[in-house]
N, C-alpha and C positions, 0 to 999 in steps of 0.2 A: 504494500500500500504506500506508494510514493509517487514520484514524478511520472512514472510509466502509467499508473492508474489515472492520474490527473489528465495526462495526454489522451488516454483512451476514452475517458468518460466526459471530460470537460467540466467536471464537478470538483474544482479545487477546494472549495469551502468544506464540502462533505468529506472528502478524503482527508483533509488536514484535521478535521474534527475527530475522525477515527484515530489518526496518528496521535493526536494529543491525549485521547482517552487511553490509548495503549501505553504511552509514556507515563500517564498518571497512575496507572495500575502498578507500575514498577515502583513508583514513589511510595506506595503504601508500605512496601517491604523495606525500601531504603530508609524511610523516615521514622522507623520505630525508635522510640526513646527508651528502650530497655534492651537487655541482653537476650536475644532470642535463643541462645544456647544454654541459658540458665534454666534448669528444670523448674525452678520456682515460678518462672514466667510462662509456663505452659498454657495457662488459660488466656493470657494476653496474646500469645502467639496464635492460638487457635482462633481467637476473635479476628486478628489481622488476616489470617489465611481464609477465614470464612468470608470476610469482606472482599478479599482478593478474588476468590473464585466466583462470588456473585457478580463482581464487575466484569470478569472474563466472560461469564455467561451472557451478560447484557451486551458486551462488545461483539461477541459472536453473533448474537441475534441481529444487531444493527448491521453487521457486515453481510449477513445472509439477506436481509431486507434490501440493502444497497445493491447487491448482486441482482436480486429480483427486479428492482427498479430499473437498473441498467438494461436488463433484457427486455423490459416492457417498452423502453423508449429508444432502443437502438434502431437505426434507420434501415438496415438491410441485413440479410442473412450473412453476407460476407463480413460485415462489421461484427455481428453476433459471434460468428465463428472465430474471428480474430480475438475477440474478447475472451472466449473460452480458452483459447490457446495461451493468451497472456496470463490469465488467472492460473493456469496449470504451472507456469514458471515461477509463480509467487509462492513462497513458503507460507502455508496457512495451516490452521488447526484442521483436524479431520472433519469436523462438521461442515466447515466452509468448503473443503475439497469435495465432500459428498454433494453439496448443492451444485458445484460446478460440473461434476460428472453428469448430473441430471440435466444440465443445460444443453447437452448435445441434442436431446430430443426437441427442445425448444428451437434450436437452430434449424433442425430439419423441418419442423412445422412452419417456421417463417419462410424457409426456402420453398416449400411446397406452395404456400400462399402466393409467393412472388411469381412462381411459375404459372399458377392458375390465373393470375391477374394479367398475364401477357396476352394480348390479342393474337390468337394464332392466325398465321397467314393461310390463305386458301390452300387446301391440299388436293391431291388428285381425286379423292372421293367426292368432295364437294363440287368440283368443277365438272365431273362426269355425271352428275345426277340428271335423270331425264326430266 
């Protein structure tokens, strides 16, 4: 999720917001004001980790929604296919990768609609009708 995604989607603000949230989740751990290795701080550490995983879950949800939104607004099957290929080269969590694997069907559906929308030129059978 960086410049490549911004170039692909044209949604700089949305991509940067996700990047900021990812950076923020690491600060939850970096910013603890206690010794996480001290057994006496186990409950504090559990609370931090609980908040961490909740935020990770929310970020994953937002990324999956972002991916779905991108595919709803993409202008052609070719761009949709390029988007799938680009996402495959981005290291993501398994849930986001699964969403991307399912997008190949969306790409084929869009391609099918594009082919159906083309006005077919007269073929031999329509010319030879009695």
